[in-house]
C-alpha positions in Angstrom: 11.6 -50.0 17.3 9.6 -50.5 13.9 10.6 -48.4 10.8 7.4 -46.6 11.2 7.9 -45.9 14.8 11.4 -44.4 13.9 9.9 -42.2 11.2 7.4 -40.8 13.3 10.1 -40.0 16.0 12.2 -38.3 13.4 9.2 -36.2 12.2 8.2 -35.4 15.8 11.8 -34.0 16.5 11.9 -32.1 13.1 8.6 -30.5 13.9 9.7 -29.4 17.3 13.1 -28.1 15.9 10.9 -25.9 13.4 8.8 -24.7 16.2 11.9 -23.7 18.1 13.2 -21.9 15.0 10.1 -19.8 14.4 10.0 -18.9 18.0 13.4 -17.8 17.7 12.6 -15.5 15.0 9.5 -14.3 17.0 11.6 -13.2 20.0 14.3 -11.6 17.8 11.9 -9.4 16.0 10.2 -8.2 19.1 13.7 -7.7 20.5 14.9 -5.8 17.3 11.6 -3.4 17.7 12.5 -2.6 21.3 16.3 -2.1 20.8 15.9 0.1 17.8 12.9 2.1 19.2 10.7 1.4 16.5 7.1 2.6 16.7 4.0 2.1 14.8 4.3 2.5 11.2 8.1 1.7 11.1 9.1 -0.7 8.5 10.9 -4.0 9.5 13.4 -5.9 7.3 12.1 -7.9 4.6 11.4 -11.8 4.8 14.9 -12.5 3.1 16.8 -10.1 5.1 15.3 -11.4 8.4 16.3 -15.0 7.1 19.7 -13.8 6.9 19.7 -12.0 10.2 18.5 -14.7 12.2 20.1 -17.7 10.3 16.8 -19.6 9.8 14.7 -20.7 6.7 12.3 -18.4 4.9 9.6 -21.0 6.1 10.4 -20.4 9.7 10.5 -16.5 9.2 7.1 -16.6 7.5 5.7 -18.7 10.3 6.9 -16.1 13.0 5.4 -13.1 10.9 2.0 -14.9 10.6 2.0 -15.3 14.5 3.2 -11.8 15.2 0.6 -10.5 12.6 -2.2 -12.5 14.3 -1.0 -11.1 17.7 -1.3 -7.6 16.4 2.1 -6.8 16.5 2.9 -6.1 12.9 1.0 -5.3 9.7 2.0 -6.8 6.4 1.2 -5.1 3.1 1.6 -7.2 -0.1 4.4 -5.6 -2.4 5.2 -3.1 0.1 6.6 -4.6 3.3 6.2 -5.4 7.0 5.5 -2.7 9.5 5.3 -2.2 13.3 1.6 -2.2 14.2 0.4 1.1 15.8 -0.8 1.2 19.4 -4.2 -0.4 20.0 -7.2 1.9 20.8 -8.4 1.5 24.3 -12.4 1.1 24.3 -14.7 1.4 27.2 -18.0 -0.1 25.9 -19.7 0.0 29.2 -19.2 3.8 29.4 -22.1 6.0 28.6 -22.0 8.5 25.9 -20.8 9.0 22.3 -18.7 6.4 20.8 -15.7 8.8 20.6 -15.9 9.3 24.4 -15.4 5.5 24.8 -12.3 5.4 22.9 -9.0 6.6 24.3 -5.5 5.5 22.4 -2.3 5.8 24.2 -1.3 9.3 23.4 -3.9 11.7 21.9 -7.6 11.3 21.0 -8.4 9.2 17.9 -9.2 10.6 14.5 -12.7 9.1 14.1 -14.7 9.6 10.9 -18.1 8.4 10.2 -19.7 7.0 7.0 -23.7 6.6 7.0 -24.1 3.3 5.0 -27.8 2.8 5.3 -31.0 4.3 7.3 -34.1 2.1 7.1 -37.4 1.4 8.7 -38.2 -2.4 9.3 -39.5 -4.8 11.7 -37.3 -6.2 14.4 -36.4 -9.9 14.9 -37.9 -11.6 17.8 -34.6 -11.1 19.7 -34.4 -7.4 19.1 -38.1 -7.0 19.9 -37.6 -8.5 23.3 -34.4 -6.6 23.9 -36.2 -3.3 23.2 -39.5 -4.6 25.2 -41.6 -3.8 22.1 -44.1 -5.8 20.1 -42.9 -7.8 16.9 -44.9 -5.7 14.6 -43.8 -2.4 15.8 -41.6 -0.7 13.3 -37.9 0.2 14.0 -35.2 2.4 12.5 -32.0 0.6 11.6 -28.8 3.0 11.1 -25.7 1.3 9.8 -22.6 3.3 10.1 -18.8 2.7 9.5 -16.3 4.3 11.6 -12.8 4.9 10.4 -9.6 5.5 12.6 -6.5 7.0 11.0 -8.3 6.7 7.6 -8.7 3.0 7.9 -12.0 1.3 8.5 -12.1 0.3 12.2 -15.9 0.0 13.5 -19.1 -1.1 11.9 -22.1 -0.1 13.9 -25.9 -1.0 13.7 -28.3 1.1 15.9 -32.0 0.0 16.0 -34.5 2.6 17.5 -38.3 2.1 18.1 -40.4 4.5 16.1 -42.7 4.8 19.0 -39.9 6.7 20.8 -37.9 8.1 17.9 -40.5 9.3 15.1 -38.2 11.0 13.0 -34.6 10.9 12.3 -32.5 13.6 10.6 -30.5 11.9 8.0 -28.5 15.0 6.9 -27.4 15.7 10.6 -26.0 12.0 10.9 -24.2 12.3 7.5 -22.7 15.6 8.9 -21.2 13.7 11.7 -23.4 14.7 14.5 -23.8 12.3 17.4 -26.9 10.1 17.3 -26.9 10.0 21.0 -26.7 13.7 21.1 -29.5 14.0 18.7 -31.7 11.8 20.9 -30.9 13.5 24.0 -31.7 17.1 22.6 -35.0 15.9 20.7 -36.5 13.3 22.6 -34.9 13.4 26.1 -33.4 9.9 25.6 -30.1 9.6 27.6 -28.1 6.4 28.1 -27.9 6.3 31.9 -27.6 2.4 31.9 -26.3 -0.2 29.1 -26.2 -3.9 29.2 -23.8 -5.6 26.9 -22.5 -8.9 25.5 -19.0 -9.3 23.9 -17.9 -12.2 21.7 -14.7 -12.8 19.6 -15.7 -14.4 16.4 -14.7 -14.7 12.7 -16.4 -11.9 10.5 -19.4 -12.3 8.4 -19.0 -11.6 4.6 -20.7 -8.0 5.6 -18.2 -7.2 8.3 -15.3 -8.4 6.3 -15.9 -6.2 3.2 -17.0 -3.2 5.3 -13.9 -3.4 7.6 -11.6 -4.3 4.8 -10.4 -7.6 6.7 -8.0 -10.2 5.7 -8.7 -13.8 5.7 -7.4 -14.6 9.2 -8.6 -11.5 10.9 -10.9 -11.9 13.7 -13.6 -9.4 15.3 -14.9 -8.4 18.6 -18.7 -8.0 18.3 -20.4 -6.2 21.1 -24.2 -6.2 21.3 -26.0 -4.1 23.8 -29.1 -2.3 24.9 -29.2 1.4 26.2 -31.6 2.4 28.9 -33.0 5.8 30.2 -32.9 6.6 33.9 -36.5 5.2 34.4 -35.6 1.9 32.8 -36.8 2.4 29.1 -34.9 0.7 26.4 -34.4 2.9 23.5 -31.4 1.7 21.3 -30.4 -1.9 20.8 -27.0 -1.9 19.0 -24.4 -4.0 17.7 -20.7 -2.6 17.2 -18.0 -4.9 15.4 -14.4 -4.0 15.8 -11.3 -5.6 14.2 -10.0 -7.4 17.1 -6.2 -6.6 16.4 -6.8 -2.9 16.7 -8.4 -2.6 20.1 -8.1 -3.4 23.8 -11.4 -3.6 25.8 -11.8 -2.2 29.3 -14.9 -2.8 31.3 -16.0 -2.1 35.0 -18.4 -4.2 36.9 -21.8 -2.8 37.7 -25.3 -4.4 38.6 -27.1 -6.2 35.8 -30.7 -6.6 35.1 -29.7 -9.7 32.6 -32.3 -8.6 30.0 -29.8 -9.6 27.3 -28.9 -13.2 27.4 -26.5 -15.2 25.2 -29.1 -17.2 23.8 -31.1 -14.0 22.4 -28.1 -13.4 20.0 -29.0 -16.0 17.1 -31.3 -13.5 14.8 -30.0 -10.1 15.4 -31.7 -8.6 12.2 -34.2 -6.0 11.2 -36.5 -7.2 8.5 -37.9 -5.1 5.4 -41.4 -3.8 6.2 -42.9 -5.1 2.9 -40.9 -8.5 2.5 -38.5 -8.9 -0.4 -34.6 -8.7 -0.2 -32.7 -6.7 2.2 -31.5 -3.5 0.5 -27.8 -3.2 -0.4 -26.1 -0.6 1.5 -25.1 2.4 -0.6 -21.4 3.4 -1.1 -21.6 5.5 2.0 -20.8 9.3 2.7 -18.0 10.4 4.7 -18.7 12.8 7.5 -16.2 15.2 8.6 -15.9 16.5 12.3 -17.6 15.1 15.1 -18.7 11.4 15.3 -20.6 9.6 17.9 -23.1 7.0 18.9 
């Protein structure tokens, strides 16, 4: 065996040992949480204490904590400590109705608040026009809202509605927390009897990272869909972006028209009516009380 081969063998063995050490810490922490009956928000021992308790290096402890945080088991706050992650929210995006009605965390209903970030009139991209079965030059509403759970940003939502079906939007009612779908049903008779959706796991865009206060390693689940009335009329083309580690998604099968193809997802944007730059969203206004699609 040459010297280079011997060095490679030693390096491989050391790498395997490090892997086993971090896995030991990973399993130890999960067992510690279960044994002590810790729940979401409870604080865990510090990195130094974990190294002493498990008898491994700080490097291995940090590696294990990275893996646990990525898996959504813990949350780390710089300068404060490491905490057990709260239970994930179960989302049923294929379920009709307000967004609040599609969310069901284990134990109690979610405390969901809404901020209206932006309401514009613009022109749809070819993909959105196709999904809504409208002409490219037909104007649309674009409504962007941020949903917060337990006071933390959790969902960023864009709704696109044709002006031909929805000639007016009451911004004050949306800012007060009223359900968009409730307003559409009451005023225009538009009810989502059928939805078609696509789901992808991705790294967040800059806008999504800032709006949802995401870390450099966080991933998002992005759901794009179209809502149809009972007679097959498309009236809402939407995108919902969720912090992946905070949610579990449940979907039930149904017949599909396959109007929404994965290849139609490239340019999911609304363009300004008169050219120029896309407006910057305002700081946002918090809405108390109800919150929905």
